[in-house]
py3Dmol code that shows the C-alpha trace and the ligand (Angstrom):
import py3Dmol

protein = """\
ATOM      1  CA  UNK A   1      92.425  83.481 -91.293  1.00  0.00           C
ATOM      2  CA  UNK A   2      94.920  84.895 -93.717  1.00  0.00           C
ATOM      3  CA  UNK A   3      94.345  85.159 -97.475  1.00  0.00           C
ATOM      4  CA  UNK A   4      94.756  81.836 -99.230  1.00  0.00           C
ATOM      5  CA  UNK A   5      97.067  82.984-101.963  1.00  0.00           C
ATOM      6  CA  UNK A   6      99.666  84.313 -99.647  1.00  0.00           C
ATOM      7  CA  UNK A   7      99.981  81.226 -97.554  1.00  0.00           C
ATOM      8  CA  UNK A   8     100.121  78.543-100.221  1.00  0.00           C
ATOM      9  CA  UNK A   9     103.854  78.114 -99.984  1.00  0.00           C
ATOM     10  CA  UNK A  10     103.735  78.055 -96.102  1.00  0.00           C
ATOM     11  CA  UNK A  11     101.342  75.085 -95.413  1.00  0.00           C
ATOM     12  CA  UNK A  12     102.938  72.673 -92.926  1.00  0.00           C
ATOM     13  CA  UNK A  13     100.011  70.219 -92.766  1.00  0.00           C
ATOM     14  CA  UNK A  14      97.273  69.600 -95.237  1.00  0.00           C
ATOM     15  CA  UNK A  15      94.309  67.473 -94.055  1.00  0.00           C
ATOM     16  CA  UNK A  16      92.469  66.402 -97.192  1.00  0.00           C
ATOM     17  CA  UNK A  17      89.021  64.907 -98.046  1.00  0.00           C
ATOM     18  CA  UNK A  18      87.509  65.208 -94.642  1.00  0.00           C
ATOM     19  CA  UNK A  19      84.042  66.325 -93.590  1.00  0.00           C
ATOM     20  CA  UNK A  20      84.509  69.533 -91.649  1.00  0.00           C
ATOM     21  CA  UNK A  21      82.376  70.264 -88.444  1.00  0.00           C
ATOM     22  CA  UNK A  22      83.688  73.721 -87.754  1.00  0.00           C
ATOM     23  CA  UNK A  23      82.307  74.010 -84.218  1.00  0.00           C
ATOM     24  CA  UNK A  24      79.671  76.684 -85.007  1.00  0.00           C
ATOM     25  CA  UNK A  25      76.828  74.221 -85.196  1.00  0.00           C
ATOM     26  CA  UNK A  26      76.543  74.780 -88.966  1.00  0.00           C
ATOM     27  CA  UNK A  27      75.873  71.933 -91.418  1.00  0.00           C
ATOM     28  CA  UNK A  28      79.151  69.929 -92.073  1.00  0.00           C
ATOM     29  CA  UNK A  29      80.997  70.489 -95.363  1.00  0.00           C
ATOM     30  CA  UNK A  30      83.613  68.809 -97.408  1.00  0.00           C
ATOM     31  CA  UNK A  31      86.981  70.786 -97.463  1.00  0.00           C
ATOM     32  CA  UNK A  32      90.688  70.441 -97.135  1.00  0.00           C
ATOM     33  CA  UNK A  33      92.294  72.180 -94.212  1.00  0.00           C
ATOM     34  CA  UNK A  34      95.744  73.708 -94.293  1.00  0.00           C
ATOM     35  CA  UNK A  35      97.693  74.441 -91.212  1.00  0.00           C
ATOM     36  CA  UNK A  36     100.645  76.854 -91.071  1.00  0.00           C
ATOM     37  CA  UNK A  37     102.577  76.803 -87.752  1.00  0.00           C
ATOM     38  CA  UNK A  38      99.847  76.549 -85.112  1.00  0.00           C
ATOM     39  CA  UNK A  39      97.148  78.301 -87.193  1.00  0.00           C
ATOM     40  CA  UNK A  40      94.502  77.244 -89.699  1.00  0.00           C
ATOM     41  CA  UNK A  41      95.633  79.089 -92.789  1.00  0.00           C
ATOM     42  CA  UNK A  42      93.491  77.518 -95.398  1.00  0.00           C
ATOM     43  CA  UNK A  43      89.912  76.097 -95.725  1.00  0.00           C
ATOM     44  CA  UNK A  44      89.775  74.859 -99.259  1.00  0.00           C
ATOM     45  CA  UNK A  45      86.359  73.711-100.368  1.00  0.00           C
ATOM     46  CA  UNK A  46      87.332  73.012-103.981  1.00  0.00           C
ATOM     47  CA  UNK A  47      90.392  70.857-103.356  1.00  0.00           C
ATOM     48  CA  UNK A  48      92.685  73.282-105.318  1.00  0.00           C
ATOM     49  CA  UNK A  49      95.585  73.157-103.049  1.00  0.00           C
ATOM     50  CA  UNK A  50      98.081  70.549-104.124  1.00  0.00           C
ATOM     51  CA  UNK A  51      99.450  67.879-101.777  1.00  0.00           C
ATOM     52  CA  UNK A  52     103.032  68.447-102.836  1.00  0.00           C
ATOM     53  CA  UNK A  53     102.932  72.001-101.749  1.00  0.00           C
ATOM     54  CA  UNK A  54     102.492  70.963 -98.053  1.00  0.00           C
ATOM     55  CA  UNK A  55     105.222  69.580 -95.877  1.00  0.00           C
ATOM     56  CA  UNK A  56     102.890  66.943 -94.353  1.00  0.00           C
ATOM     57  CA  UNK A  57      99.585  65.364 -95.564  1.00  0.00           C
ATOM     58  CA  UNK A  58      96.846  63.527 -93.896  1.00  0.00           C
ATOM     59  CA  UNK A  59      94.093  61.764 -95.984  1.00  0.00           C
ATOM     60  CA  UNK A  60      90.920  62.115 -93.854  1.00  0.00           C
ATOM     61  CA  UNK A  61      88.565  60.438 -96.370  1.00  0.00           C
ATOM     62  CA  UNK A  62      85.475  59.092 -94.524  1.00  0.00           C
ATOM     63  CA  UNK A  63      86.452  60.949 -91.377  1.00  0.00           C
ATOM     64  CA  UNK A  64      85.229  64.048 -89.580  1.00  0.00           C
ATOM     65  CA  UNK A  65      87.604  67.026 -89.071  1.00  0.00           C
ATOM     66  CA  UNK A  66      86.804  69.028 -86.047  1.00  0.00           C
ATOM     67  CA  UNK A  67      88.223  71.745 -83.744  1.00  0.00           C
ATOM     68  CA  UNK A  68      89.602  70.493 -80.410  1.00  0.00           C
ATOM     69  CA  UNK A  69      86.945  69.299 -77.949  1.00  0.00           C
ATOM     70  CA  UNK A  70      86.387  71.107 -74.583  1.00  0.00           C
ATOM     71  CA  UNK A  71      86.017  68.773 -71.648  1.00  0.00           C
ATOM     72  CA  UNK A  72      83.825  70.898 -69.434  1.00  0.00           C
ATOM     73  CA  UNK A  73      84.258  68.605 -66.453  1.00  0.00           C
ATOM     74  CA  UNK A  74      87.896  67.796 -65.697  1.00  0.00           C
ATOM     75  CA  UNK A  75      89.765  67.023 -62.518  1.00  0.00           C
ATOM     76  CA  UNK A  76      93.317  67.321 -63.864  1.00  0.00           C
ATOM     77  CA  UNK A  77      94.714  70.247 -61.900  1.00  0.00           C
ATOM     78  CA  UNK A  78      97.202  68.047 -59.954  1.00  0.00           C
ATOM     79  CA  UNK A  79      97.882  65.283 -62.400  1.00  0.00           C
ATOM     80  CA  UNK A  80      98.890  67.799 -65.136  1.00  0.00           C
ATOM     81  CA  UNK A  81     101.744  68.929 -63.034  1.00  0.00           C
ATOM     82  CA  UNK A  82     102.996  65.281 -62.928  1.00  0.00           C
ATOM     83  CA  UNK A  83     102.242  64.498 -66.466  1.00  0.00           C
ATOM     84  CA  UNK A  84     101.793  67.692 -68.658  1.00  0.00           C
ATOM     85  CA  UNK A  85     101.443  65.626 -71.881  1.00  0.00           C
ATOM     86  CA  UNK A  86      97.784  64.890 -70.973  1.00  0.00           C
ATOM     87  CA  UNK A  87      97.727  62.014 -73.476  1.00  0.00           C
ATOM     88  CA  UNK A  88      94.598  60.616 -72.049  1.00  0.00           C
ATOM     89  CA  UNK A  89      92.732  63.735 -73.205  1.00  0.00           C
ATOM     90  CA  UNK A  90      94.760  64.667 -76.306  1.00  0.00           C
ATOM     91  CA  UNK A  91      94.300  61.237 -77.685  1.00  0.00           C
ATOM     92  CA  UNK A  92      90.480  61.782 -77.483  1.00  0.00           C
ATOM     93  CA  UNK A  93      90.717  65.054 -79.358  1.00  0.00           C
ATOM     94  CA  UNK A  94      90.262  67.109 -76.156  1.00  0.00           C
ATOM     95  CA  UNK A  95      92.373  70.355 -76.308  1.00  0.00           C
ATOM     96  CA  UNK A  96      90.687  72.366 -73.618  1.00  0.00           C
ATOM     97  CA  UNK A  97      89.790  71.381 -70.115  1.00  0.00           C
ATOM     98  CA  UNK A  98      87.661  73.217 -67.519  1.00  0.00           C
ATOM     99  CA  UNK A  99      89.099  72.144 -64.207  1.00  0.00           C
ATOM    100  CA  UNK A 100      88.313  72.945 -60.509  1.00  0.00           C
ATOM    101  CA  UNK A 101      84.999  71.033 -60.492  1.00  0.00           C
ATOM    102  CA  UNK A 102      82.956  69.490 -57.585  1.00  0.00           C
ATOM    103  CA  UNK A 103      84.371  71.891 -54.940  1.00  0.00           C
ATOM    104  CA  UNK A 104      88.062  71.055 -55.464  1.00  0.00           C
ATOM    105  CA  UNK A 105      90.570  73.242 -57.504  1.00  0.00           C
ATOM    106  CA  UNK A 106      94.284  73.784 -57.577  1.00  0.00           C
ATOM    107  CA  UNK A 107      93.896  76.892 -55.374  1.00  0.00           C
ATOM    108  CA  UNK A 108      93.410  78.609 -52.946  1.00  0.00           C
ATOM    109  CA  UNK A 109      95.318  76.290 -50.681  1.00  0.00           C
ATOM    110  CA  UNK A 110      95.903  77.818 -47.202  1.00  0.00           C
ATOM    111  CA  UNK A 111      96.123  75.989 -43.842  1.00  0.00           C
ATOM    112  CA  UNK A 112      94.078  72.901 -43.598  1.00  0.00           C
ATOM    113  CA  UNK A 113      93.276  73.037 -47.285  1.00  0.00           C
ATOM    114  CA  UNK A 114      96.995  72.602 -48.147  1.00  0.00           C
ATOM    115  CA  UNK A 115      97.589  70.055 -45.451  1.00  0.00           C
ATOM    116  CA  UNK A 116      94.686  68.041 -46.846  1.00  0.00           C
ATOM    117  CA  UNK A 117      96.290  67.944 -50.330  1.00  0.00           C
ATOM    118  CA  UNK A 118      99.746  67.012 -49.106  1.00  0.00           C
ATOM    119  CA  UNK A 119      99.351  63.268 -49.510  1.00  0.00           C
ATOM    120  CA  UNK A 120      97.979  63.574 -53.115  1.00  0.00           C
ATOM    121  CA  UNK A 121     100.769  65.940 -54.081  1.00  0.00           C
ATOM    122  CA  UNK A 122     103.376  63.694 -52.570  1.00  0.00           C
ATOM    123  CA  UNK A 123     101.944  60.596 -54.276  1.00  0.00           C
ATOM    124  CA  UNK A 124     102.089  62.282 -57.616  1.00  0.00           C
ATOM    125  CA  UNK A 125     105.715  63.356 -56.982  1.00  0.00           C
ATOM    126  CA  UNK A 126     104.890  67.024 -57.124  1.00  0.00           C
ATOM    127  CA  UNK A 127     107.446  68.984 -55.152  1.00  0.00           C
ATOM    128  CA  UNK A 128     106.220  72.484 -55.411  1.00  0.00           C
ATOM    129  CA  UNK A 129     103.723  74.005 -52.943  1.00  0.00           C
ATOM    130  CA  UNK A 130     101.506  77.039 -53.493  1.00  0.00           C
ATOM    131  CA  UNK A 131      98.561  78.890 -52.002  1.00  0.00           C
ATOM    132  CA  UNK A 132      97.148  81.110 -54.711  1.00  0.00           C
ATOM    133  CA  UNK A 133      96.134  80.660 -58.190  1.00  0.00           C
ATOM    134  CA  UNK A 134      98.822  83.085 -59.332  1.00  0.00           C
ATOM    135  CA  UNK A 135     101.497  80.847 -57.908  1.00  0.00           C
ATOM    136  CA  UNK A 136      99.868  77.663 -59.293  1.00  0.00           C
ATOM    137  CA  UNK A 137      99.511  79.144 -62.822  1.00  0.00           C
ATOM    138  CA  UNK A 138     103.201  80.019 -62.814  1.00  0.00           C
ATOM    139  CA  UNK A 139     104.162  76.501 -61.995  1.00  0.00           C
ATOM    140  CA  UNK A 140     101.723  75.167 -64.604  1.00  0.00           C
ATOM    141  CA  UNK A 141     103.010  77.454 -67.365  1.00  0.00           C
ATOM    142  CA  UNK A 142     106.572  76.117 -66.496  1.00  0.00           C
ATOM    143  CA  UNK A 143     105.335  72.712 -67.362  1.00  0.00           C
ATOM    144  CA  UNK A 144     104.222  73.645 -70.866  1.00  0.00           C
ATOM    145  CA  UNK A 145     101.050  71.488 -70.711  1.00  0.00           C
ATOM    146  CA  UNK A 146      99.545  70.068 -73.899  1.00  0.00           C
ATOM    147  CA  UNK A 147      96.084  71.476 -73.169  1.00  0.00           C
ATOM    148  CA  UNK A 148      94.356  74.836 -72.772  1.00  0.00           C
ATOM    149  CA  UNK A 149      93.500  75.127 -69.044  1.00  0.00           C
ATOM    150  CA  UNK A 150      90.468  76.893 -67.596  1.00  0.00           C
ATOM    151  CA  UNK A 151      89.512  76.593 -63.929  1.00  0.00           C
ATOM    152  CA  UNK A 152      86.700  77.271 -61.476  1.00  0.00           C
ATOM    153  CA  UNK A 153      87.454  78.016 -57.791  1.00  0.00           C
ATOM    154  CA  UNK A 154      86.552  75.132 -55.540  1.00  0.00           C
ATOM    155  CA  UNK A 155      84.262  75.943 -52.669  1.00  0.00           C
ATOM    156  CA  UNK A 156      85.986  73.210 -50.632  1.00  0.00           C
ATOM    157  CA  UNK A 157      89.339  74.966 -51.074  1.00  0.00           C
ATOM    158  CA  UNK A 158      87.877  78.303 -49.926  1.00  0.00           C
ATOM    159  CA  UNK A 159      85.986  76.892 -47.006  1.00  0.00           C
ATOM    160  CA  UNK A 160      88.948  74.644 -45.842  1.00  0.00           C
ATOM    161  CA  UNK A 161      91.362  77.601 -46.235  1.00  0.00           C
ATOM    162  CA  UNK A 162      89.211  79.706 -43.882  1.00  0.00           C
ATOM    163  CA  UNK A 163      87.550  77.298 -41.433  1.00  0.00           C
ATOM    164  CA  UNK A 164      89.147  73.896 -42.061  1.00  0.00           C
ATOM    165  CA  UNK A 165      87.241  70.655 -42.237  1.00  0.00           C
ATOM    166  CA  UNK A 166      84.890  71.481 -39.272  1.00  0.00           C
ATOM    167  CA  UNK A 167      81.198  70.629 -39.447  1.00  0.00           C
ATOM    168  CA  UNK A 168      80.021  74.137 -38.575  1.00  0.00           C
ATOM    169  CA  UNK A 169      78.464  77.317 -40.074  1.00  0.00           C
ATOM    170  CA  UNK A 170      80.883  80.074 -40.852  1.00  0.00           C
ATOM    171  CA  UNK A 171      80.703  83.078 -38.587  1.00  0.00           C
ATOM    172  CA  UNK A 172      79.937  86.485 -40.204  1.00  0.00           C
ATOM    173  CA  UNK A 173      83.707  87.349 -40.288  1.00  0.00           C
ATOM    174  CA  UNK A 174      84.580  83.935 -41.721  1.00  0.00           C
ATOM    175  CA  UNK A 175      81.916  84.287 -44.357  1.00  0.00           C
ATOM    176  CA  UNK A 176      83.454  87.693 -45.351  1.00  0.00           C
ATOM    177  CA  UNK A 177      86.880  86.142 -45.597  1.00  0.00           C
ATOM    178  CA  UNK A 178      85.475  83.348 -47.804  1.00  0.00           C
ATOM    179  CA  UNK A 179      83.813  85.925 -50.018  1.00  0.00           C
ATOM    180  CA  UNK A 180      87.029  87.932 -50.341  1.00  0.00           C
ATOM    181  CA  UNK A 181      89.057  84.768 -51.141  1.00  0.00           C
ATOM    182  CA  UNK A 182      86.495  83.921 -53.776  1.00  0.00           C
ATOM    183  CA  UNK A 183      86.754  87.338 -55.391  1.00  0.00           C
ATOM    184  CA  UNK A 184      90.540  87.031 -55.381  1.00  0.00           C
ATOM    185  CA  UNK A 185      90.368  83.871 -57.373  1.00  0.00           C
ATOM    186  CA  UNK A 186      88.295  85.631 -59.970  1.00  0.00           C
ATOM    187  CA  UNK A 187      90.898  88.326 -60.265  1.00  0.00           C
ATOM    188  CA  UNK A 188      93.462  85.611 -60.778  1.00  0.00           C
ATOM    189  CA  UNK A 189      91.470  84.119 -63.636  1.00  0.00           C
ATOM    190  CA  UNK A 190      88.939  81.587 -62.248  1.00  0.00           C
ATOM    191  CA  UNK A 191      85.659  81.590 -64.129  1.00  0.00           C
ATOM    192  CA  UNK A 192      83.330  80.925 -61.276  1.00  0.00           C
ATOM    193  CA  UNK A 193      82.697  78.810 -58.223  1.00  0.00           C
ATOM    194  CA  UNK A 194      82.099  75.079 -57.939  1.00  0.00           C
ATOM    195  CA  UNK A 195      80.683  73.150 -55.076  1.00  0.00           C
ATOM    196  CA  UNK A 196      80.908  69.349 -54.044  1.00  0.00           C
ATOM    197  CA  UNK A 197      78.105  69.106 -51.698  1.00  0.00           C
ATOM    198  CA  UNK A 198      78.506  65.424 -50.967  1.00  0.00           C
ATOM    199  CA  UNK A 199      82.134  65.854 -50.073  1.00  0.00           C
ATOM    200  CA  UNK A 200      83.818  67.317 -47.006  1.00  0.00           C
ATOM    201  CA  UNK A 201      83.958  70.282 -46.376  1.00  0.00           C
ATOM    202  CA  UNK A 202      81.276  71.188 -48.845  1.00  0.00           C
ATOM    203  CA  UNK A 203      78.745  68.913 -47.240  1.00  0.00           C
ATOM    204  CA  UNK A 204      78.905  71.123 -44.054  1.00  0.00           C
ATOM    205  CA  UNK A 205      77.577  74.189 -45.857  1.00  0.00           C
ATOM    206  CA  UNK A 206      73.963  75.229 -45.941  1.00  0.00           C
ATOM    207  CA  UNK A 207      72.083  77.007 -48.783  1.00  0.00           C
ATOM    208  CA  UNK A 208      72.431  80.461 -47.121  1.00  0.00           C
ATOM    209  CA  UNK A 209      76.321  80.161 -47.108  1.00  0.00           C
ATOM    210  CA  UNK A 210      76.236  79.308 -50.907  1.00  0.00           C
ATOM    211  CA  UNK A 211      73.798  82.142 -51.629  1.00  0.00           C
ATOM    212  CA  UNK A 212      76.138  84.656 -49.834  1.00  0.00           C
ATOM    213  CA  UNK A 213      79.149  83.391 -51.756  1.00  0.00           C
ATOM    214  CA  UNK A 214      77.352  83.542 -55.058  1.00  0.00           C
ATOM    215  CA  UNK A 215      76.351  87.198 -54.324  1.00  0.00           C
ATOM    216  CA  UNK A 216      80.021  87.927 -53.929  1.00  0.00           C
ATOM    217  CA  UNK A 217      80.491  86.179 -57.355  1.00  0.00           C
ATOM    218  CA  UNK A 218      77.731  88.049 -59.060  1.00  0.00           C
ATOM    219  CA  UNK A 219      79.145  91.366 -57.637  1.00  0.00           C
ATOM    220  CA  UNK A 220      82.308  90.416 -59.471  1.00  0.00           C
ATOM    221  CA  UNK A 221      80.607  89.685 -62.825  1.00  0.00           C
ATOM    222  CA  UNK A 222      81.083  93.187 -64.186  1.00  0.00           C
ATOM    223  CA  UNK A 223      84.801  93.158 -63.800  1.00  0.00           C
ATOM    224  CA  UNK A 224      85.377  89.694 -65.368  1.00  0.00           C
ATOM    225  CA  UNK A 225      85.735  89.028 -69.113  1.00  0.00           C
ATOM    226  CA  UNK A 226      83.928  85.783 -68.586  1.00  0.00           C
ATOM    227  CA  UNK A 227      80.257  85.256 -67.509  1.00  0.00           C
ATOM    228  CA  UNK A 228      80.879  84.027 -64.085  1.00  0.00           C
ATOM    229  CA  UNK A 229      79.070  80.840 -63.085  1.00  0.00           C
ATOM    230  CA  UNK A 230      78.242  78.707 -60.129  1.00  0.00           C
ATOM    231  CA  UNK A 231      78.493  74.973 -60.818  1.00  0.00           C
ATOM    232  CA  UNK A 232      77.430  72.208 -58.438  1.00  0.00           C
ATOM    233  CA  UNK A 233      77.996  68.576 -57.711  1.00  0.00           C
ATOM    234  CA  UNK A 234      74.682  68.667 -55.925  1.00  0.00           C
ATOM    235  CA  UNK A 235      73.865  67.485 -52.383  1.00  0.00           C
ATOM    236  CA  UNK A 236      72.000  64.409 -53.855  1.00  0.00           C
ATOM    237  CA  UNK A 237      71.869  62.762 -57.120  1.00  0.00           C
ATOM    238  CA  UNK A 238      69.343  60.153 -56.204  1.00  0.00           C
ATOM    239  CA  UNK A 239      67.140  60.167 -53.012  1.00  0.00           C
ATOM    240  CA  UNK A 240      66.981  63.967 -52.676  1.00  0.00           C
ATOM    241  CA  UNK A 241      67.578  64.883 -56.326  1.00  0.00           C
ATOM    242  CA  UNK A 242      64.432  67.133 -56.721  1.00  0.00           C
ATOM    243  CA  UNK A 243      65.220  69.017 -53.457  1.00  0.00           C
ATOM    244  CA  UNK A 244      68.738  69.480 -54.775  1.00  0.00           C
ATOM    245  CA  UNK A 245      67.612  70.884 -58.033  1.00  0.00           C
ATOM    246  CA  UNK A 246      65.320  73.228 -56.110  1.00  0.00           C
ATOM    247  CA  UNK A 247      68.257  74.317 -54.044  1.00  0.00           C
ATOM    248  CA  UNK A 248      70.418  75.333 -56.994  1.00  0.00           C
ATOM    249  CA  UNK A 249      67.476  77.182 -58.649  1.00  0.00           C
ATOM    250  CA  UNK A 250      67.035  79.063 -55.370  1.00  0.00           C
ATOM    251  CA  UNK A 251      70.740  80.074 -55.387  1.00  0.00           C
ATOM    252  CA  UNK A 252      70.442  81.228 -59.032  1.00  0.00           C
ATOM    253  CA  UNK A 253      67.521  83.432 -58.264  1.00  0.00           C
ATOM    254  CA  UNK A 254      68.626  84.880 -54.888  1.00  0.00           C
ATOM    255  CA  UNK A 255      72.227  85.576 -55.992  1.00  0.00           C
ATOM    256  CA  UNK A 256      71.329  86.418 -59.504  1.00  0.00           C
ATOM    257  CA  UNK A 257      73.930  84.176 -61.080  1.00  0.00           C
ATOM    258  CA  UNK A 258      74.203  81.699 -63.860  1.00  0.00           C
ATOM    259  CA  UNK A 259      74.186  78.150 -62.386  1.00  0.00           C
ATOM    260  CA  UNK A 260      75.127  74.755 -63.808  1.00  0.00           C
ATOM    261  CA  UNK A 261      74.360  71.315 -62.554  1.00  0.00           C
ATOM    262  CA  UNK A 262      77.418  69.083 -63.003  1.00  0.00           C
ATOM    263  CA  UNK A 263      76.833  65.465 -64.248  1.00  0.00           C
ATOM    264  CA  UNK A 264      73.141  65.406 -63.527  1.00  0.00           C
ATOM    265  CA  UNK A 265      71.814  61.808 -62.945  1.00  0.00           C
ATOM    266  CA  UNK A 266      69.074  59.808 -61.211  1.00  0.00           C
ATOM    267  CA  UNK A 267      71.339  57.614 -59.252  1.00  0.00           C
ATOM    268  CA  UNK A 268      69.947  54.272 -57.956  1.00  0.00           C
ATOM    269  CA  UNK A 269      67.259  52.276 -59.574  1.00  0.00           C
ATOM    270  CA  UNK A 270      64.550  53.534 -57.222  1.00  0.00           C
ATOM    271  CA  UNK A 271      65.317  57.106 -58.553  1.00  0.00           C
ATOM    272  CA  UNK A 272      65.384  56.340 -62.240  1.00  0.00           C
ATOM    273  CA  UNK A 273      61.786  57.634 -62.707  1.00  0.00           C
ATOM    274  CA  UNK A 274      62.776  61.092 -61.383  1.00  0.00           C
ATOM    275  CA  UNK A 275      64.427  62.118 -64.713  1.00  0.00           C
ATOM    276  CA  UNK A 276      61.079  63.556 -66.145  1.00  0.00           C
ATOM    277  CA  UNK A 277      60.401  65.686 -63.127  1.00  0.00           C
ATOM    278  CA  UNK A 278      64.038  66.722 -63.013  1.00  0.00           C
ATOM    279  CA  UNK A 279      64.072  67.940 -66.627  1.00  0.00           C
ATOM    280  CA  UNK A 280      60.754  69.672 -66.388  1.00  0.00           C
ATOM    281  CA  UNK A 281      61.899  71.458 -63.162  1.00  0.00           C
ATOM    282  CA  UNK A 282      64.936  72.701 -65.036  1.00  0.00           C
ATOM    283  CA  UNK A 283      62.987  73.616 -68.219  1.00  0.00           C
ATOM    284  CA  UNK A 284      60.284  75.486 -66.320  1.00  0.00           C
ATOM    285  CA  UNK A 285      62.972  77.484 -64.346  1.00  0.00           C
ATOM    286  CA  UNK A 286      64.601  78.386 -67.705  1.00  0.00           C
ATOM    287  CA  UNK A 287      61.246  79.558 -69.022  1.00  0.00           C
ATOM    288  CA  UNK A 288      60.945  81.897 -65.925  1.00  0.00           C
ATOM    289  CA  UNK A 289      64.245  83.429 -66.792  1.00  0.00           C
ATOM    290  CA  UNK A 290      66.487  81.478 -64.430  1.00  0.00           C
ATOM    291  CA  UNK A 291      70.015  80.922 -66.142  1.00  0.00           C
ATOM    292  CA  UNK A 292      70.408  77.159 -65.523  1.00  0.00           C
ATOM    293  CA  UNK A 293      72.105  74.452 -67.537  1.00  0.00           C
ATOM    294  CA  UNK A 294      73.358  70.938 -66.840  1.00  0.00           C
ATOM    295  CA  UNK A 295      75.569  68.357 -68.311  1.00  0.00           C
ATOM    296  CA  UNK A 296      75.404  64.558 -68.303  1.00  0.00           C
ATOM    297  CA  UNK A 297      77.808  61.676 -68.801  1.00  0.00           C
ATOM    298  CA  UNK A 298      77.572  59.820 -72.012  1.00  0.00           C
ATOM    299  CA  UNK A 299      77.578  56.500 -70.171  1.00  0.00           C
ATOM    300  CA  UNK A 300      75.623  54.831 -67.331  1.00  0.00           C
ATOM    301  CA  UNK A 301      78.365  54.429 -64.818  1.00  0.00           C
ATOM    302  CA  UNK A 302      79.779  56.892 -62.300  1.00  0.00           C
ATOM    303  CA  UNK A 303      82.738  56.964 -59.879  1.00  0.00           C
ATOM    304  CA  UNK A 304      83.782  58.849 -56.806  1.00  0.00           C
ATOM    305  CA  UNK A 305      85.346  58.492 -53.525  1.00  0.00           C
ATOM    306  CA  UNK A 306      84.185  55.481 -51.521  1.00  0.00           C
ATOM    307  CA  UNK A 307      83.675  57.327 -48.315  1.00  0.00           C
ATOM    308  CA  UNK A 308      80.799  59.391 -49.858  1.00  0.00           C
ATOM    309  CA  UNK A 309      78.631  56.350 -49.025  1.00  0.00           C
ATOM    310  CA  UNK A 310      79.394  56.823 -45.302  1.00  0.00           C
ATOM    311  CA  UNK A 311      77.444  59.307 -43.030  1.00  0.00           C
ATOM    312  CA  UNK A 312      79.058  62.647 -43.079  1.00  0.00           C
ATOM    313  CA  UNK A 313      80.000  62.672 -39.338  1.00  0.00           C
ATOM    314  CA  UNK A 314      82.550  59.848 -40.091  1.00  0.00           C
ATOM    315  CA  UNK A 315      84.880  62.109 -42.027  1.00  0.00           C
ATOM    316  CA  UNK A 316      84.671  65.307 -40.008  1.00  0.00           C
ATOM    317  CA  UNK A 317      88.161  66.525 -39.333  1.00  0.00           C
ATOM    318  CA  UNK A 318      89.767  64.894 -42.351  1.00  0.00           C
ATOM    319  CA  UNK A 319      90.978  61.595 -43.735  1.00  0.00           C
ATOM    320  CA  UNK A 320      93.176  60.693 -40.766  1.00  0.00           C
ATOM    321  CA  UNK A 321      90.263  61.205 -38.340  1.00  0.00           C
ATOM    322  CA  UNK A 322      88.098  59.152 -40.544  1.00  0.00           C
ATOM    323  CA  UNK A 323      90.498  56.260 -40.613  1.00  0.00           C
ATOM    324  CA  UNK A 324      90.914  56.411 -36.853  1.00  0.00           C
ATOM    325  CA  UNK A 325      87.174  56.269 -36.434  1.00  0.00           C
ATOM    326  CA  UNK A 326      86.722  53.342 -38.783  1.00  0.00           C
ATOM    327  CA  UNK A 327      88.899  51.245 -36.516  1.00  0.00           C
ATOM    328  CA  UNK A 328      86.396  51.348 -33.750  1.00  0.00           C
ATOM    329  CA  UNK A 329      83.787  48.536 -33.739  1.00  0.00           C
ATOM    330  CA  UNK A 330      81.392  50.898 -31.900  1.00  0.00           C
ATOM    331  CA  UNK A 331      81.661  53.473 -34.749  1.00  0.00           C
ATOM    332  CA  UNK A 332      81.108  50.715 -37.380  1.00  0.00           C
ATOM    333  CA  UNK A 333      77.856  49.702 -35.598  1.00  0.00           C
ATOM    334  CA  UNK A 334      76.741  53.298 -35.588  1.00  0.00           C
ATOM    335  CA  UNK A 335      77.491  53.545 -39.307  1.00  0.00           C
ATOM    336  CA  UNK A 336      75.490  50.584 -40.084  1.00  0.00           C
ATOM    337  CA  UNK A 337      72.503  51.994 -38.140  1.00  0.00           C
ATOM    338  CA  UNK A 338      72.828  55.350 -39.856  1.00  0.00           C
TER     339      UNK A 338
END
"""
ligand_1 = """\
1
ZN
Zn 81.309 65.600 -59.217
"""
view = py3Dmol.view(width=600, height=400)
view.addModel(protein, "pdb")
view.setStyle({"model": 0}, {"cartoon": {"style": "trace"}})
view.addModel(ligand_1, "xyz")
view.setStyle({"model": 1}, {"stick": {}})
view.zoomTo()
view.show()
């Protein structure tokens, strides 16, 4: 912040009479905020700065004045290219998004990973195609998006780029390729790895694969300016919730990496009572030194792709294959049984 005296004649916007929550977690306080250009140039606790000396003025009496919110769980990487104004977020006060969650990110997109996104990109009217984060960021910057953009690298992107949508374990050389690809995304600016273990192709991976990838991530930690993180839409958010939390704790320990559970929930009435065991599991891991955190929706609904309720073999090979299978009455009978 610059000195108050020198900026008095340069204030473009004065936000007066608000209660300021400055984002540090401190007690809120009454103050007038002056903005010059795109910077806060004045925090005036004594209301000395005169309204007539500012080009614009907002009376915030009875309102809270806060820095922009960070949406830590966004899925806007493609829609932002179609609509860079991001009004849905900006109008809620969100000025920074962390994208690339649940195993899906803007890049890398090679081979089957790119083919698989083709329909979404076409539907959004996005003409450009890219493979790397460097290429994607260049396109994104050209759009002059309204938000600050942060991203994780999607495990689904990396797996599909190397071995497609097959239900198989990676060979040693495929795993090496995946590790190298992950490390390249960190060099390009990604802040970690995300998995979506109920979605193809994440669903086809086992814990060992995730540990090996996270080891590659933790190797990279020294060279990154961020604390690299592994985030997960876990294998189960209901029936096998406790097992899934144990899996992520194991990954944290064996790969020595900070982990984060995305949108933790006890899905399905028969699982509601698991919340106490889930939180005590996380808390006791934290006490033992495991770096684990989680986030939670502020509402009791959730939404995802409808095919996640189908057995995983129905979508092996991608959406086209899945639709073809669903046309067979024999397959439908098998799905019902499963
Ligand atoms: Zn998710």
